[in-house]
C-alpha positions in Angstrom: -58.4 -33.4 -10.7 -57.1 -33.9 -7.2 -53.4 -33.7 -8.2 -54.1 -30.5 -10.0 -55.8 -29.0 -6.9 -52.9 -30.2 -4.8 -50.4 -28.5 -7.1 -52.5 -25.3 -7.0 -52.5 -25.3 -3.2 -48.7 -25.8 -3.1 -48.2 -23.0 -5.6 -50.6 -20.8 -3.6 -48.6 -21.6 -0.4 -45.3 -20.8 -2.1 -46.8 -17.5 -3.4 -48.0 -16.5 0.0 -44.5 -17.3 1.5 -42.7 -15.4 -1.2 -45.1 -12.4 -0.8 -44.6 -12.4 3.0 -40.8 -12.5 2.5 -41.0 -9.7 0.0 -43.2 -7.6 2.3 -40.9 -8.2 5.2 -37.9 -7.3 3.1 -39.6 -4.1 1.9 -40.6 -3.1 5.4 -37.1 -3.8 6.7 -35.6 -1.8 3.8 -37.9 1.2 4.3 -37.4 1.1 8.1 -33.6 0.8 7.8 -33.0 3.3 5.0 -35.8 5.8 5.7 -37.8 5.6 8.9 -35.1 5.0 11.5 -32.6 7.5 10.1 -35.3 10.1 9.8 -36.4 9.5 13.5 -32.8 9.8 14.7 -32.3 13.0 12.7 -35.3 14.7 14.3 -34.3 13.7 17.8 -30.8 15.1 17.3 -32.0 18.3 15.7 -34.2 19.0 18.7 -31.1 18.9 20.8 -29.4 21.4 18.4 -27.1 18.9 16.9 -26.7 19.2 13.1 -24.1 18.3 10.4 -23.4 18.5 6.7 -26.4 17.8 4.5 -26.4 14.1 3.4 -26.9 13.0 -0.2 -29.7 10.5 -0.9 -28.6 7.0 0.2 -24.8 7.7 0.1 -24.9 10.3 2.9 -21.6 12.1 3.3 -19.4 9.2 2.1 -18.5 10.9 -1.2 -17.7 14.2 0.6 -15.4 12.5 3.1 -13.6 10.5 0.4 -13.0 13.6 -1.7 -11.6 15.6 1.2 -9.3 12.7 2.3 -8.1 12.1 -1.3 -7.2 15.8 -1.7 -5.4 16.1 1.7 -3.3 12.9 1.2 -2.5 13.5 -2.5 0.8 15.0 -1.6 3.5 13.9 0.9 4.3 16.2 3.8 7.2 18.6 3.3 9.0 17.5 6.4 8.5 15.4 9.6 5.5 17.1 11.1 3.1 15.5 13.6 0.2 17.9 12.8 -1.6 15.1 10.9 -5.3 15.5 11.9 -6.0 17.9 9.0 -4.3 15.4 6.6 -6.0 12.2 7.8 -9.3 13.6 9.0 -10.0 16.8 7.0 -13.7 16.2 7.2 -13.5 16.3 11.0 -11.6 19.5 11.0 -14.0 21.2 8.5 -17.2 20.0 10.1 -16.2 20.6 13.8 -15.4 24.2 12.9 -18.8 24.6 11.2 -21.0 22.6 13.6 -19.2 22.5 16.9 -18.0 19.7 19.2 -21.1 17.6 18.5 -22.2 17.0 14.9 -23.9 14.3 12.8 -22.3 12.8 9.7 -23.9 10.1 7.5 -22.1 6.9 6.5 -24.6 6.0 3.8 -27.9 5.7 5.6 -26.2 5.3 9.0 -26.1 8.5 11.1 -23.0 8.9 13.3 -22.6 11.3 16.1 -19.1 12.8 16.4 -18.3 12.9 20.1 -15.1 14.6 21.4 -16.1 15.5 25.0 -13.9 13.2 27.1 -16.1 13.0 30.2 -19.0 11.8 28.0 -16.7 9.3 26.2 -15.6 7.8 29.4 -19.2 7.5 30.6 -20.2 5.8 27.3 -17.3 3.3 27.3 -17.4 2.4 31.0 -21.1 2.8 32.1 -22.9 1.8 28.9 -20.5 -0.9 27.5 -23.3 -3.5 27.5 -25.8 -1.1 25.8 -23.4 -0.2 22.9 -21.3 -2.1 20.4 -20.5 -2.6 16.7 -23.1 -1.6 14.1 -24.5 -3.8 11.3 -22.5 -1.8 8.7 -19.2 -2.2 10.7 -19.8 -6.0 11.0 -20.6 -6.2 7.2 -17.5 -4.3 6.4 -15.3 -6.7 8.3 -17.3 -9.9 7.6 -14.7 -11.5 5.3 -11.8 -10.0 7.1 -12.2 -10.9 10.8 -15.7 -12.1 10.8 -17.5 -12.4 14.1 -14.4 -12.5 16.3 -14.0 -10.6 19.5 -13.5 -7.3 17.9 -16.9 -7.3 16.1 -18.9 -9.3 18.6 -21.8 -7.8 20.6 -23.8 -8.6 23.7 -23.7 -12.1 25.1 -21.4 -13.4 22.3 -18.9 -10.7 23.1 -19.0 -11.5 26.9 -18.3 -15.2 26.3 -15.6 -14.6 23.7 -13.8 -12.2 26.0 -14.1 -14.6 28.9 -12.5 -17.4 26.8 -9.6 -15.5 25.4 -8.7 -13.2 28.3 -6.6 -15.8 30.3 -4.2 -16.0 27.3 -3.1 -12.4 28.0 -3.0 -12.3 31.8 -0.8 -13.1 34.8 1.8 -15.8 34.7 0.7 -16.8 31.2 1.5 -13.3 30.0 4.9 -13.3 31.7 5.8 -16.7 30.1 5.7 -15.0 26.7 8.8 -12.9 27.5 11.2 -15.6 26.6 9.6 -16.0 23.1 9.7 -12.3 22.6 13.4 -12.1 23.5 14.4 -15.0 21.2 12.4 -13.7 18.3 13.9 -10.2 18.7 17.4 -11.7 18.8 16.7 -13.3 15.5 15.5 -10.0 14.1 18.6 -8.1 15.3 20.8 -10.8 13.9 19.2 -10.4 10.5 19.8 -6.6 10.7 23.5 -7.3 11.6 23.9 -9.6 8.6 22.4 -6.9 6.3 24.9 -4.3 7.7 27.8 -6.8 7.2 26.8 -7.0 3.5 27.0 -3.2 3.3 23.4 -2.4 3.8 23.2 0.2 6.6 19.8 1.5 5.6 16.7 -0.6 6.3 13.0 -0.2 6.1 12.3 -0.9 9.8 8.5 -1.5 9.3 9.2 -4.7 7.4 11.4 -6.0 10.2 8.8 -5.1 12.8 5.9 -6.6 10.9 7.8 -9.9 10.5 8.9 -9.9 14.2 5.5 -9.2 15.7 3.9 -11.8 13.4 6.5 -14.3 14.5 5.9 -13.6 18.2 2.1 -13.9 18.0 2.5 -17.1 15.9 4.7 -18.7 18.5 3.0 -17.5 21.7 -0.7 -17.9 20.7 -0.7 -20.5 17.9 2.4 -22.6 18.5 3.5 -21.9 15.0 6.1 -19.6 13.4 6.2 -16.8 10.9 7.3 -18.9 8.0 4.2 -21.1 8.5 1.9 -18.1 9.0 3.4 -15.6 6.6 0.9 -16.5 3.8 -2.0 -15.9 6.3 -0.5 -12.5 7.3 -0.1 -11.6 3.6 -3.7 -12.6 2.7 -5.1 -10.8 5.8 -3.2 -7.6 4.7 -4.8 -7.8 1.3 -8.2 -8.4 2.8 -7.6 -5.4 5.1 -7.0 -3.2 2.1 -10.1 -4.4 0.3 -12.3 -3.9 3.4 -10.9 -0.3 3.7 -11.8 0.4 0.1 -15.3 -1.0 0.7 -15.9 1.2 3.7 -15.9 4.2 1.4 -18.9 2.9 -0.5 -22.6 2.2 0.3 -23.5 -1.2 1.6 -26.9 -2.5 0.7 -28.5 -5.5 2.5 -27.5 -8.6 0.5 -24.9 -6.8 -1.5 -22.3 -9.4 -0.6 -24.2 -11.9 -2.8 -23.8 -9.8 -5.9 -21.4 -11.6 -8.4 -19.1 -8.6 -8.6 -15.3 -8.8 -9.1 -14.8 -7.3 -5.6 -17.0 -10.0 -4.0 -15.4 -12.8 -6.0 -11.9 -11.6 -5.0 -12.6 -11.1 -1.3 -14.4 -14.5 -1.0 -11.5 -16.2 -2.7 -9.0 -14.6 -0.3 -11.2 -15.5 2.7 -11.5 -19.2 1.6 -7.7 -19.4 1.3 -7.1 -17.8 4.7 -9.5 -20.3 6.3 -7.9 -23.2 4.5 -4.5 -22.3 5.9 -6.0 -21.7 9.4 -7.7 -25.1 9.2 -4.3 -26.8 8.7 -3.0 -25.2 11.9 -6.2 -26.1 13.8 -6.3 -29.7 12.4 -2.7 -30.3 13.4 -3.5 -29.3 17.0 -6.6 -31.6 17.0 -4.6 -34.5 15.5 -2.1 -34.4 18.3 -4.8 -35.0 20.8 -6.7 -37.6 18.8 -3.7 -39.8 18.1 -2.6 -39.5 21.8 0.5 -37.4 21.3 -1.0 -34.8 23.7 -3.6 -34.9 26.4 -4.9 -31.4 25.9 -5.1 -28.8 23.2 -2.8 -26.5 25.2 -3.2 -23.3 27.2 -2.3 -20.8 24.5 -5.0 -18.9 22.7 -5.7 -21.6 20.1 -5.7 -24.3 22.8 -8.2 -22.3 24.9 -10.5 -21.9 21.9 -10.4 -25.6 21.0 -11.0 -26.7 24.6 -14.0 -24.4 24.8 -15.4 -25.9 21.6 -15.6 -29.3 23.3 -18.0 -28.0 25.9 -21.7 -28.3 25.6 -23.8 -25.3 24.6 -24.5 -23.1 27.7 -28.0 -22.2 29.0 -27.8 -18.9 27.3 -27.3 -20.5 23.9 -23.6 -19.6 23.3 -21.4 -22.2 21.8 -18.0 -22.0 20.0 -18.0 -23.6 16.6 -15.2 -24.0 14.1 -16.1 -20.9 12.1 -16.0 -18.7 15.2 -12.6 -20.2 16.1 -11.3 -19.3 12.7 -12.7 -15.7 13.0 -11.0 -15.4 16.4 -7.7 -16.6 14.9 -8.0 -14.1 12.1 -8.7 -11.3 14.7 -5.7 -12.1 16.8 -3.4 -12.9 13.9 -4.2 -9.4 12.6 -4.6 -7.4 15.7 -1.9 -9.3 17.6 0.8 -8.3 15.2 -0.1 -5.3 12.9 -1.1 -2.8 15.6 2.1 -3.5 17.6 4.2 -3.5 14.5 2.9 0.0 13.7 3.5 1.2 17.3 7.1 0.0 17.0 7.6 1.5 13.5 6.3 4.9 14.5 8.3 4.9 17.7 11.5 4.1 15.9 10.8 6.9 13.5 10.3 9.3 16.4 13.5 8.2 18.1 15.5 8.2 14.9 14.5 11.9 14.3 15.0 12.9 18.0 18.5 11.7 18.9 18.5 13.4 22.3 15.6 11.2 23.4 17.2 8.1 21.8 20.2 8.7 24.1 18.1 9.2 27.2 16.3 5.9 26.6 19.5 4.1 25.7 21.1 5.3 29.0 18.1 4.2 31.0 18.1 0.7 29.3 21.9 0.3 30.0 21.4 1.3 33.6 18.4 -0.9 34.3 19.4 -4.0 32.2 23.2 -3.7 32.6 23.9 -5.0 29.1 21.6 -8.0 29.5 18.3 -8.7 27.8 15.4 -7.1 29.7 13.5 -9.3 32.2 9.8 -8.9 32.9 10.6 -7.4 36.3 12.9 -4.7 34.8 10.3 -3.5 32.3 8.4 -1.4 34.9 11.6 0.4 35.7 12.0 1.7 32.1 10.1 4.9 32.7 11.7 6.9 29.9 10.9 4.2 27.4 7.3 4.1 28.7 6.9 7.8 28.2 8.2 7.5 24.6 5.8 4.7 23.9 2.9 6.7 25.3 3.9 9.7 23.2 4.1 7.6 20.1 0.6 6.2 20.8 -0.7 9.7 21.3 0.8 11.1 18.1 0.1 8.0 15.9 -2.6 5.8 17.6 -3.1 2.6 15.5 -6.9 3.1 15.5 -7.9 6.7 14.6 -11.6 6.2 15.5 -13.5 4.2 18.1 -16.9 3.4 16.7 -19.9 2.4 18.9 -23.7 2.0 18.3 -26.4 2.5 20.9 -28.5 -0.6 21.3 -30.9 1.2 23.7 -31.7 4.8 24.4 -28.9 6.3 26.4 -28.4 9.6 28.3 -24.9 11.0 28.6 -24.0 13.7 31.0 -26.8 16.2 31.8 -28.3 16.9 28.4 -27.3 14.5 25.7 -29.9 11.9 24.6 -28.6 9.1 22.4 -31.5 7.3 20.6 -31.4 3.6 19.9 -29.7 2.9 16.5 -27.4 6.0 16.6 -23.7 5.3 15.9 -21.2 7.2 18.0 -17.9 8.2 16.3 -15.1 8.9 18.8 -12.2 10.5 16.8 -9.2 9.3 18.9 -6.6 11.0 16.6 -8.3 14.4 17.0 -8.6 14.0 20.8 -4.9 13.0 21.0 -4.0 16.2 19.1 -6.4 18.6 20.9 -4.5 21.7 22.0 -7.0 22.4 24.9 -6.0 19.0 26.4 -2.3 18.7 25.6 -1.1 22.3 25.4 0.6 24.5 22.8 3.1 21.8 21.9 0.4 19.3 21.1 1.9 18.4 17.7 5.5 18.1 19.0 7.2 15.0 20.2 7.5 15.6 24.0 7.4 12.4 26.0 8.0 14.4 29.2 4.4 15.4 29.1 3.6 12.0 30.6 5.9 12.7 33.5 4.6 16.1 34.4 0.9 15.6 33.9 -1.6 12.8 34.5 -3.4 11.8 31.3 -5.7 9.1 32.6 -6.5 6.4 30.1 -10.2 6.5 29.2 -10.5 10.2 29.1 -7.8 12.0 27.2 -5.6 9.0 26.2 -7.4 6.3 24.3 -5.0 4.1 22.3 -6.5 0.9 23.7 -10.0 2.3 24.3 -11.3 1.9 27.9 -13.9 0.2 30.0 -14.9 -3.5 29.7 -14.4 -3.4 25.9 -10.8 -2.2 26.0 -8.1 -4.0 24.1 -7.7 -7.5 25.7 -4.1 -7.7 24.4 -3.0 -4.3 25.8 -0.6 -5.7 28.3 0.8 -8.2 25.8 1.4 -5.4 23.2 3.1 -3.1 25.7 5.4 -5.8 27.1 6.3 -6.8 23.6 7.0 -3.2 22.5 9.2 -2.5 25.6 11.3 -5.7 25.1 11.9 -5.1 21.4 12.7 -1.4 21.7 15.0 -2.0 24.7 17.0 -4.6 22.8 17.1 -2.6 19.6 18.3 0.6 21.2 21.0 -1.2 23.2 22.4 -2.8 20.1 22.2 0.0 17.5 22.1 3.8 17.2 19.9 4.9 14.3 19.0 8.1 12.4 16.3 8.8 9.9 17.3 8.3 6.3 17.2 11.1 3.8 15.1 8.7 1.7 12.3 8.8 4.3 9.2 10.5 3.0 6.7 11.5 5.8 3.3 10.5 4.4 0.9 9.0 7.0 -2.2 7.3 5.5 -5.1 5.4 6.9 -5.8 1.9 5.8 -8.0 1.0 8.8 -4.9 1.9 10.9 -2.4 4.7 10.5 0.5 3.6 8.3 3.6 5.2 6.8 2.8 5.2 3.1 6.4 4.4 2.0 7.6 2.7 5.1 10.2 4.1 7.5 13.8 4.1 6.3 16.5 4.4 9.0 20.3 4.2 9.0 21.8 1.9 11.7 25.1 1.9 13.3 26.1 -1.1 15.6 27.2 -0.1 19.1 30.2 -1.6 20.8 29.3 -4.4 23.2 
């Protein structure tokens, strides 16, 4: 009898636990999908902020997908930089209907579209610790870059930023110039070889992607492109899958469904992490067998050194999974965004020969036929204007997303309730005629010489405030070195095969690449 009673008590206890878990899940589901969104909606409506009517559970996702699919179905007729209507047709439509502030629904997540630059600066600078990445954003990139710096919040973000920042500052940053020059020489040599074999047209994006991947591999992971190319390939596929997933509704626990998408994305993630573990283990082995006394002072070395430390008083510690997430973040962000900046800049210079000549004359004058040194980069003002104009017209990130973790007041009258996501449309701000003038959609680098467009207000390619891009200085130094060396070696024009068709796959990309025709210059 006693064993029977004991089993009954165990079954009762299990039933109570299961019921408690079910009730908690039900409450969280109702709160997340019904109560919180409804509360936020009422608060915003009282402030006169409205938006397109959301559909049950899916919000405005289907409307946005439909509008973007229609606008990008055809290529552009010619090289035209008026691309907001093509890439963000929902913003154009709804801003005309509802004004500068409006609410859209990404599934059950309400998002405030904010374009007022003073309020944006206040949010990103003053309230950086009270805002960050939402649960939906983190879920969307879970298998792609995980909980690396880009997706971290609060205390975790603070510690991760503190660990990685030294890899992109001061003398350490300057020491990378030599690697950048050597990698660029190899890239230019490969172009020369292609021309010698009769190929005077190249898709420059492929060269830039390989080059920036090689640079980040050498400078931050003591590796090279050949060793890391499979990682880059797999991360690119993961990026595309994550971009597809962002157009669909994400339910809690949906990542555990045995769907084809989940199986594919998890398989890719496991392969990326296996390859990363080979790089990490190789570094660890060097220390363990005595070939080296430290893990090094590049990014991977800083991460591994930090992992050896004890957990801090605030509970933060770096584990192997977080190191791999950080590696994925910087493998991706450290090469793709810079490759796109370089690709779009070459396209702009190839289709604007007068500016190409101006930059070439400046590079020849400053560098006197030699490879550019770190000290000379600040003297390349024309090149700097061109890079800024490229970042304005084609910013790698079209949107800066944030979520309020506490109630926030912006300016005199805007109350942001806890749980509201804020959607900052960088591309639209960079193409705002009220800010930039009548020639807003024209390539005019001189605008950065005649007016002051302070980063953080009108010009946001790297965000601003404490959460700005930690690799900003690295990316700009890299871009200047590569462009200066390319433009002093070749003249180039846009190919008749080039089709202007910008698309968004998390970042702005040329759909068919950028084909240019190259002519070697006399030494």
